[in-house]
GUDO-98215 format. One line per field, with one value per atom (N, C-alpha, C): atom name; x, y, z; residue in one letter; residue number from 1. Coordinates in nm, 3 decimals. Example, Ala and Ser with C-alpha at 12.3 -4.5 7.8 and 13.67 -1.06 7.14 Angstrom:
atomo	(N,CA,C,N,CA,C)
xx	(1.319,1.230,1.320,1.285,1.367,1.290)
yy	(-0.569,-0.450,-0.330,-0.225,-0.106,0.003)
zz	(0.780,0.780,0.780,0.708,0.714,0.787)
residuo	(A,A,A,S,S,S)
num	(1,1,1,2,2,2)
! end
This chain:
atomo	(N,CA,C,N,CA,C,N,CA,C,N,CA,C,N,CA,C,N,CA,C,N,CA,C,N,CA,C,N,CA,C,N,CA,C,N,CA,C,N,CA,C,N,CA,C,N,CA,C,N,CA,C,N,CA,C,N,CA,C,N,CA,C,N,CA,C,N,CA,C,N,CA,C,N,CA,C,N,CA,C,N,CA,C,N,CA,C,N,CA,C,N,CA,C,N,CA,C,N,CA,C,N,CA,C,N,CA,C,N,CA,C,N,CA,C,N,CA,C,N,CA,C,N,CA,C,N,CA,C,N,CA,C,N,CA,C,N,CA,C,N,CA,C,N,CA,C,N,CA,C,N,CA,C,N,CA,C,N,CA,C,N,CA,C,N,CA,C,N,CA,C,N,CA,C,N,CA,C,N,CA,C,N,CA,C,N,CA,C,N,CA,C,N,CA,C,N,CA,C,N,CA,C,N,CA,C,N,CA,C,N,CA,C,N,CA,C,N,CA,C,N,CA,C,N,CA,C,N,CA,C,N,CA,C,N,CA,C,N,CA,C,N,CA,C,N,CA,C,N,CA,C,N,CA,C,N,CA,C,N,CA,C,N,CA,C,N,CA,C,N,CA,C,N,CA,C,N,CA,C,N,CA,C,N,CA,C,N,CA,C,N,CA,C,N,CA,C,N,CA,C,N,CA,C,N,CA,C,N,CA,C,N,CA,C,N,CA,C,N,CA,C,N,CA,C,N,CA,C,N,CA,C,N,CA,C,N,CA,C,N,CA,C,N,CA,C,N,CA,C,N,CA,C,N,CA,C,N,CA,C,N,CA,C,N,CA,C,N,CA,C,N,CA,C,N,CA,C,N,CA,C,N,CA,C,N,CA,C,N,CA,C,N,CA,C,N,CA,C,N,CA,C,N,CA,C,N,CA,C,N,CA,C,N,CA,C,N,CA,C,N,CA,C,N,CA,C,N,CA,C,N,CA,C,N,CA,C,N,CA,C,N,CA,C,N,CA,C,N,CA,C,N,CA,C,N,CA,C,N,CA,C,N,CA,C,N,CA,C,N,CA,C,N,CA,C,N,CA,C,N,CA,C,N,CA,C,N,CA,C,N,CA,C,N,CA,C,N,CA,C,N,CA,C,N,CA,C,N,CA,C,N,CA,C,N,CA,C,N,CA,C,N,CA,C,N,CA,C,N,CA,C,N,CA,C,N,CA,C,N,CA,C,N,CA,C,N,CA,C,N,CA,C)
xx	(0.019,0.044,0.081,0.090,0.148,0.097,-0.007,-0.045,-0.160,-0.261,-0.377,-0.461,-0.495,-0.587,-0.729,-0.826,-0.965,-0.996,-1.059,-1.091,-1.203,-1.262,-1.360,-1.284,-1.306,-1.235,-1.285,-1.194,-1.238,-1.324,-1.428,-1.518,-1.441,-1.336,-1.254,-1.200,-1.158,-1.104,-1.214,-1.329,-1.441,-1.485,-1.501,-1.541,-1.437,-1.311,-1.204,-1.201,-1.226,-1.228,-1.346,-1.457,-1.570,-1.530,-1.456,-1.407,-1.309,-1.224,-1.130,-1.205,-1.312,-1.394,-1.459,-1.501,-1.556,-1.449,-1.329,-1.218,-1.195,-1.196,-1.174,-1.278,-1.402,-1.508,-1.482,-1.420,-1.386,-1.285,-1.200,-1.102,-1.169,-1.289,-1.363,-1.398,-1.403,-1.435,-1.332,-1.211,-1.109,-1.050,-1.134,-1.099,-0.973,-0.947,-0.831,-0.875,-0.781,-0.809,-0.864,-0.980,-1.045,-0.983,-0.880,-0.814,-0.816,-0.855,-0.861,-0.784,-0.737,-0.660,-0.690,-0.690,-0.700,-0.592,-0.551,-0.455,-0.525,-0.513,-0.569,-0.459,-0.489,-0.402,-0.491,-0.461,-0.542,-0.690,-0.713,-0.848,-0.926,-0.862,-0.930,-0.861,-0.941,-0.886,-0.820,-0.691,-0.619,-0.581,-0.598,-0.569,-0.654,-0.705,-0.788,-0.761,-0.719,-0.686,-0.724,-0.721,-0.745,-0.639,-0.630,-0.536,-0.560,-0.451,-0.461,-0.355,-0.314,-0.213,-0.262,-0.386,-0.440,-0.458,-0.509,-0.536,-0.408,-0.302,-0.176,-0.073,-0.103,-0.006,0.125,0.108,0.219,0.214,0.315,0.312,0.322,0.363,0.375,0.252,0.151,0.034,-0.065,-0.014,-0.098,-0.164,-0.281,-0.357,-0.274,-0.199,-0.119,-0.015,0.059,0.165,0.106,-0.003,-0.067,-0.120,-0.180,-0.231,-0.118,-0.007,0.107,0.162,0.172,0.220,0.129,-0.002,-0.096,-0.090,-0.075,-0.066,0.060,0.170,0.296,0.284,0.223,0.203,0.111,0.004,-0.090,-0.022,0.062,0.129,0.257,0.309,0.432,0.556,0.551,0.664,0.650,0.763,0.758,0.741,0.776,0.761,0.616,0.557,0.416,0.397,0.488,0.487,0.364,0.293,0.171,0.045,0.061,-0.050,-0.079,-0.200,-0.244,-0.288,-0.238,-0.286,-0.391,-0.506,-0.615,-0.635,-0.622,-0.629,-0.710,-0.779,-0.872,-0.803,-0.681,-0.607,-0.470,-0.423,-0.289,-0.187,-0.100,-0.002,0.096,0.136,0.240,0.377,0.481,0.618,0.652,0.617,0.647,0.579,0.451,0.376,0.422,0.454,0.507,0.639,0.720,0.845,0.818,0.717,0.680,0.633,0.564,0.521,0.640,0.739,0.863,0.929,0.943,1.013,0.938,0.807,0.730,0.727,0.779,0.777,0.633,0.543,0.402,0.392,0.297,0.281,0.202,0.099,0.010,-0.052,-0.077,-0.144,-0.269,-0.377,-0.501,-0.536,-0.558,-0.604,-0.722,-0.795,-0.914,-0.881,-0.873,-0.850,-0.702,-0.671,-0.533,-0.504,-0.375,-0.334,-0.230,-0.276,-0.183,-0.082,-0.108,-0.017,0.085,0.058,0.150,0.156,0.088,0.084,0.218,0.260,0.393,0.388,0.271,0.261,0.197,0.234,0.188,0.162,0.114,0.076,0.195,0.259,0.372,0.505,0.512,0.627,0.574,0.665,0.622,0.718,0.712,0.797,0.770,0.648,0.611,0.683,0.729,0.795,0.938,0.994,1.129,1.232,1.302,1.396,1.519,1.540,1.654,1.631,1.506,1.473,1.483,1.496,1.515,1.386,1.272,1.144,1.047,0.970,0.861,0.734,0.621,0.493,0.394,0.295,0.195,0.089,0.022,-0.075,-0.204,-0.316,-0.447,-0.502,-0.540,-0.587,-0.729,-0.796,-0.928,-1.045,-1.024,-1.133,-1.218,-1.345,-1.438,-1.379,-1.309,-1.237,-1.328,-1.445,-1.535,-1.578,-1.615,-1.657,-1.541,-1.422,-1.304,-1.271,-1.274,-1.242,-1.347,-1.474,-1.580,-1.567,-1.530,-1.510,-1.403,-1.296,-1.188,-1.231,-1.299,-1.347,-1.440,-1.532,-1.624,-1.548,-1.449,-1.370,-1.297,-1.227,-1.149,-1.236,-1.353,-1.446,-1.490,-1.518,-1.562,-1.450,-1.327,-1.216,-1.135,-1.180,-1.104,-1.180)
yy	(-2.618,-2.629,-2.497,-2.395,-2.269,-2.204,-2.253,-2.201,-2.105,-2.133,-2.047,-2.059,-1.946,-1.948,-1.974,-1.964,-1.984,-1.892,-1.947,-1.870,-1.937,-1.865,-1.921,-1.966,-2.092,-2.143,-2.073,-2.037,-1.981,-2.083,-2.037,-2.127,-2.214,-2.159,-2.234,-2.361,-2.353,-2.470,-2.568,-2.519,-2.608,-2.685,-2.615,-2.681,-2.783,-2.748,-2.840,-2.961,-2.939,-3.051,-3.143,-3.088,-3.173,-3.261,-3.204,-3.282,-3.390,-3.355,-3.454,-3.565,-3.531,-3.633,-3.727,-3.674,-3.761,-3.858,-3.807,-3.894,-4.002,-3.961,-4.057,-4.169,-4.134,-4.236,-4.331,-4.282,-4.368,-4.475,-4.447,-4.547,-4.670,-4.651,-4.764,-4.869,-4.830,-4.924,-5.035,-5.011,-5.117,-5.142,-5.118,-5.150,-5.080,-4.960,-4.884,-4.785,-4.741,-4.642,-4.517,-4.468,-4.358,-4.221,-4.193,-4.063,-4.007,-3.882,-3.817,-3.686,-3.648,-3.523,-3.458,-3.325,-3.247,-3.140,-3.097,-2.988,-2.872,-2.755,-2.632,-2.548,-2.492,-2.397,-2.285,-2.163,-2.047,-2.071,-2.136,-2.157,-2.271,-2.344,-2.454,-2.587,-2.692,-2.826,-2.874,-2.907,-2.958,-3.105,-3.159,-3.300,-3.346,-3.468,-3.525,-3.675,-3.723,-3.865,-3.915,-4.045,-4.110,-4.218,-4.271,-4.378,-4.494,-4.549,-4.663,-4.768,-4.776,-4.875,-5.017,-5.046,-5.181,-5.207,-5.110,-5.123,-5.148,-5.071,-5.081,-5.173,-5.218,-5.295,-5.217,-5.087,-4.993,-4.916,-4.932,-4.861,-4.710,-4.659,-4.514,-4.452,-4.530,-4.480,-4.412,-4.315,-4.233,-4.125,-4.081,-3.981,-3.856,-3.811,-3.689,-3.704,-3.814,-3.838,-3.847,-3.922,-3.936,-3.803,-3.724,-3.593,-3.498,-3.501,-3.417,-3.456,-3.586,-3.633,-3.581,-3.596,-3.551,-3.400,-3.325,-3.179,-3.138,-3.201,-3.170,-3.200,-3.313,-3.347,-3.244,-3.206,-3.109,-2.975,-2.931,-2.801,-2.810,-2.929,-2.946,-2.903,-2.914,-2.876,-2.943,-2.961,-3.026,-2.928,-2.803,-2.702,-2.658,-2.680,-2.649,-2.539,-2.442,-2.336,-2.247,-2.248,-2.168,-2.254,-2.371,-2.465,-2.491,-2.540,-2.581,-2.726,-2.808,-2.945,-2.948,-3.006,-3.022,-3.172,-3.219,-3.362,-3.387,-3.500,-3.529,-3.564,-3.614,-3.650,-3.585,-3.542,-3.484,-3.577,-3.524,-3.608,-3.679,-3.798,-3.876,-3.818,-3.879,-3.832,-3.838,-3.949,-3.962,-3.851,-3.830,-3.730,-3.588,-3.563,-3.431,-3.406,-3.509,-3.497,-3.467,-3.532,-3.504,-3.360,-3.308,-3.168,-3.074,-3.104,-3.023,-3.031,-3.151,-3.170,-3.112,-3.099,-3.038,-2.886,-2.836,-2.692,-2.640,-2.723,-2.683,-2.550,-2.468,-2.339,-2.344,-2.430,-2.434,-2.572,-2.613,-2.740,-2.710,-2.779,-2.774,-2.918,-2.948,-3.083,-3.080,-3.192,-3.205,-3.257,-3.389,-3.453,-3.458,-3.433,-3.448,-3.597,-3.632,-3.771,-3.777,-3.796,-3.794,-3.909,-4.016,-4.130,-4.122,-4.039,-4.036,-3.905,-3.803,-3.675,-3.604,-3.558,-3.497,-3.348,-3.286,-3.141,-3.073,-3.119,-3.054,-3.146,-3.267,-3.355,-3.427,-3.513,-3.592,-3.526,-3.476,-3.402,-3.272,-3.181,-3.062,-3.031,-3.116,-3.102,-2.969,-2.922,-2.800,-2.676,-2.678,-2.560,-2.587,-2.700,-2.736,-2.646,-2.562,-2.467,-2.535,-2.661,-2.733,-2.776,-2.774,-2.817,-2.700,-2.733,-2.629,-2.563,-2.607,-2.545,-2.564,-2.462,-2.469,-2.425,-2.466,-2.428,-2.400,-2.320,-2.285,-2.395,-2.402,-2.508,-2.449,-2.494,-2.468,-2.604,-2.618,-2.749,-2.740,-2.855,-2.864,-2.834,-2.824,-2.796,-2.922,-2.914,-3.028,-3.147,-3.118,-3.221,-3.332,-3.298,-3.400,-3.498,-3.448,-3.535,-3.622,-3.563,-3.638,-3.750,-3.718,-3.816,-3.927,-3.892,-3.992,-4.096,-4.053,-4.146,-4.250,-4.204,-4.295,-4.385,-4.328,-4.407,-4.519,-4.487,-4.587,-4.699,-4.661,-4.760,-4.854,-4.797,-4.882,-4.963,-4.914,-4.991,-5.116,-5.098,-5.209,-5.311,-5.264,-5.352,-5.407,-5.384,-5.439,-5.548)
zz	(1.239,1.098,1.037,1.108,1.067,0.940,0.878,0.748,0.750,0.831,0.826,0.953,1.010,1.123,1.073,1.162,1.121,1.005,0.902,0.782,0.707,0.617,0.527,0.403,0.365,0.247,0.122,0.034,-0.095,-0.168,-0.235,-0.308,-0.406,-0.464,-0.558,-0.492,-0.366,-0.297,-0.261,-0.221,-0.187,-0.311,-0.422,-0.547,-0.590,-0.579,-0.616,-0.523,-0.394,-0.301,-0.332,-0.373,-0.413,-0.533,-0.625,-0.740,-0.692,-0.596,-0.541,-0.469,-0.399,-0.333,-0.434,-0.547,-0.653,-0.703,-0.719,-0.758,-0.653,-0.526,-0.417,-0.422,-0.447,-0.458,-0.574,-0.681,-0.795,-0.756,-0.658,-0.614,-0.555,-0.503,-0.446,-0.551,-0.677,-0.785,-0.798,-0.751,-0.755,-0.617,-0.514,-0.375,-0.326,-0.378,-0.331,-0.225,-0.144,-0.040,-0.109,-0.067,-0.137,-0.108,-0.184,-0.180,-0.321,-0.333,-0.463,-0.462,-0.579,-0.592,-0.725,-0.724,-0.847,-0.844,-0.962,-0.975,-1.043,-0.981,-1.035,-1.100,-1.215,-1.281,-1.333,-1.290,-1.327,-1.294,-1.180,-1.131,-1.195,-1.287,-1.356,-1.325,-1.317,-1.294,-1.423,-1.413,-1.530,-1.513,-1.393,-1.369,-1.252,-1.261,-1.155,-1.149,-1.032,-1.017,-0.880,-0.865,-0.737,-0.717,-0.596,-0.569,-0.665,-0.717,-0.807,-0.775,-0.649,-0.610,-0.638,-0.602,-0.625,-0.774,-0.844,-0.987,-1.067,-1.036,-1.110,-1.044,-0.921,-0.843,-0.830,-0.800,-0.795,-0.664,-0.577,-0.448,-0.460,-0.574,-0.591,-0.657,-0.686,-0.758,-0.663,-0.588,-0.501,-0.586,-0.543,-0.617,-0.648,-0.548,-0.566,-0.676,-0.673,-0.772,-0.912,-0.924,-1.055,-1.106,-1.019,-1.060,-1.100,-1.026,-1.062,-1.199,-1.226,-1.357,-1.469,-1.448,-1.551,-1.571,-1.462,-1.473,-1.549,-1.517,-1.586,-1.736,-1.768,-1.909,-1.976,-1.909,-1.964,-1.993,-1.900,-1.915,-1.998,-2.018,-2.095,-2.018,-1.886,-1.802,-1.665,-1.599,-1.468,-1.353,-1.373,-1.267,-1.258,-1.141,-1.121,-1.016,-1.019,-0.917,-0.923,-1.033,-1.046,-1.034,-0.972,-0.957,-0.810,-0.785,-0.652,-0.659,-0.568,-0.556,-0.446,-0.475,-0.378,-0.359,-0.234,-0.206,-0.081,-0.078,0.031,0.162,0.158,0.279,0.276,0.391,0.402,0.338,0.252,0.184,0.277,0.233,0.302,0.267,0.321,0.296,0.148,0.082,-0.061,-0.141,-0.114,-0.190,-0.158,-0.032,0.004,-0.068,-0.080,-0.155,-0.302,-0.358,-0.498,-0.514,-0.413,-0.419,-0.418,-0.335,-0.333,-0.470,-0.523,-0.650,-0.770,-0.759,-0.868,-0.855,-0.743,-0.712,-0.702,-0.652,-0.641,-0.567,-0.605,-0.541,-0.412,-0.411,-0.296,-0.284,-0.161,-0.131,-0.050,-0.084,-0.007,0.026,0.155,0.187,0.281,0.280,0.362,0.501,0.514,0.643,0.677,0.802,0.851,0.869,0.865,0.884,0.997,1.121,1.235,1.234,1.158,1.153,1.040,0.939,0.826,0.752,0.800,0.730,0.734,0.618,0.607,0.575,0.591,0.568,0.688,0.807,0.928,1.044,1.020,1.131,1.193,1.115,1.165,1.128,1.009,0.957,0.897,0.861,0.791,0.677,0.577,0.458,0.387,0.392,0.320,0.370,0.495,0.552,0.599,0.561,0.607,0.538,0.614,0.554,0.491,0.520,0.463,0.320,0.276,0.141,0.043,-0.085,-0.187,-0.232,-0.179,-0.215,-0.100,-0.071,0.026,-0.044,0.010,-0.048,0.065,0.034,0.133,0.140,0.255,0.279,0.337,0.284,0.342,0.382,0.508,0.554,0.607,0.609,0.669,0.577,0.448,0.354,0.339,0.377,0.376,0.452,0.560,0.636,0.686,0.734,0.789,0.681,0.566,0.456,0.407,0.398,0.355,0.455,0.582,0.686,0.691,0.673,0.680,0.570,0.451,0.340,0.375,0.436,0.476,0.592,0.689,0.804,0.756,0.668,0.615,0.543,0.463,0.389,0.485,0.582,0.673,0.767,0.803,0.885,0.808,0.681,0.596,0.572,0.564,0.524,0.642,0.763,0.877,0.944)
residuo	(M,M,M,G,G,G,S,S,S,N,N,N,P,P,P,A,A,A,R,R,R,K,K,K,E,E,E,P,P,P,A,A,A,E,E,E,F,F,F,V,V,V,D,D,D,A,A,A,M,M,M,R,R,R,A,A,A,A,A,A,L,L,L,E,E,E,Q,Q,Q,A,A,A,R,R,R,D,D,D,A,A,A,L,L,L,N,N,N,H,H,H,E,E,E,D,D,D,V,V,V,P,P,P,I,I,I,G,G,G,A,A,A,V,V,V,V,V,V,L,L,L,H,H,H,E,E,E,G,G,G,K,K,K,I,I,I,I,I,I,A,A,A,A,A,A,R,R,R,H,H,H,N,N,N,E,E,E,R,R,R,E,E,E,N,N,N,Y,Y,Y,K,K,K,D,D,D,P,P,P,T,T,T,A,A,A,H,H,H,A,A,A,E,E,E,V,V,V,L,L,L,A,A,A,L,L,L,R,R,R,D,D,D,A,A,A,A,A,A,E,E,E,H,H,H,L,L,L,G,G,G,R,R,R,W,W,W,R,R,R,L,L,L,D,D,D,D,D,D,C,C,C,T,T,T,L,L,L,V,V,V,V,V,V,T,T,T,L,L,L,E,E,E,P,P,P,C,C,C,V,V,V,M,M,M,C,C,C,A,A,A,G,G,G,A,A,A,L,L,L,V,V,V,N,N,N,S,S,S,R,R,R,I,I,I,G,G,G,H,H,H,L,L,L,V,V,V,F,F,F,G,G,G,A,A,A,S,S,S,D,D,D,P,P,P,K,K,K,G,G,G,G,G,G,A,A,A,T,T,T,G,G,G,S,S,S,L,L,L,Y,Y,Y,N,N,N,V,V,V,S,S,S,E,E,E,D,D,D,P,P,P,R,R,R,L,L,L,N,N,N,H,H,H,N,N,N,F,F,F,T,T,T,V,V,V,T,T,T,H,H,H,G,G,G,V,V,V,L,L,L,A,A,A,T,T,T,E,E,E,C,C,C,A,A,A,Q,Q,Q,L,L,L,L,L,L,T,T,T,D,D,D,F,F,F,F,F,F,T,T,T,K,K,K,H,H,H,R,R,R)
num	(1,1,1,2,2,2,3,3,3,4,4,4,5,5,5,6,6,6,7,7,7,8,8,8,9,9,9,10,10,10,11,11,11,12,12,12,13,13,13,14,14,14,15,15,15,16,16,16,17,17,17,18,18,18,19,19,19,20,20,20,21,21,21,22,22,22,23,23,23,24,24,24,25,25,25,26,26,26,27,27,27,28,28,28,29,29,29,30,30,30,31,31,31,32,32,32,33,33,33,34,34,34,35,35,35,36,36,36,37,37,37,38,38,38,39,39,39,40,40,40,41,41,41,42,42,42,43,43,43,44,44,44,45,45,45,46,46,46,47,47,47,48,48,48,49,49,49,50,50,50,51,51,51,52,52,52,53,53,53,54,54,54,55,55,55,56,56,56,57,57,57,58,58,58,59,59,59,60,60,60,61,61,61,62,62,62,63,63,63,64,64,64,65,65,65,66,66,66,67,67,67,68,68,68,69,69,69,70,70,70,71,71,71,72,72,72,73,73,73,74,74,74,75,75,75,76,76,76,77,77,77,78,78,78,79,79,79,80,80,80,81,81,81,82,82,82,83,83,83,84,84,84,85,85,85,86,86,86,87,87,87,88,88,88,89,89,89,90,90,90,91,91,91,92,92,92,93,93,93,94,94,94,95,95,95,96,96,96,97,97,97,98,98,98,99,99,99,100,100,100,101,101,101,102,102,102,103,103,103,104,104,104,105,105,105,106,106,106,107,107,107,108,108,108,109,109,109,110,110,110,111,111,111,112,112,112,113,113,113,114,114,114,115,115,115,116,116,116,117,117,117,118,118,118,119,119,119,120,120,120,121,121,121,122,122,122,123,123,123,124,124,124,125,125,125,126,126,126,127,127,127,128,128,128,129,129,129,130,130,130,131,131,131,132,132,132,133,133,133,134,134,134,135,135,135,136,136,136,137,137,137,138,138,138,139,139,139,140,140,140,141,141,141,142,142,142,143,143,143,144,144,144,145,145,145,146,146,146,147,147,147,148,148,148,149,149,149,150,150,150,151,151,151,152,152,152,153,153,153,154,154,154,155,155,155,156,156,156,157,157,157,158,158,158)
! end
């Protein structure tokens, strides 16, 4: 994944991931896949969302997309180059594309997604030189806790 060797996660990312995990748990209230995301700007959370595909009957209502929309509205601009998205699961292709289009500055994710991850696992949209924007990635923050939430959900629903 080319982004970071073994390191200690900054407390800011751990705290933000805990907030994203709380969002992910909220998705369980409407039987959606428990994925949560927050957007940081100047070290503060300005947007926090969870998957709402089931709630809205909308295939694009992923936590990342909803959080990016809220952050853009909060800041009054679509360019989020000075923001960090923190999400419990590695973004899919759609969400990675939204990160490129929002010009996000940095991505932090918890659990990797070997079947659909687009920022290092299956694809690497974040570092593709053919695209008009790249962003840095920190992966594995609270990965075990993030993965367990998803494992528990899918065990129950299969």
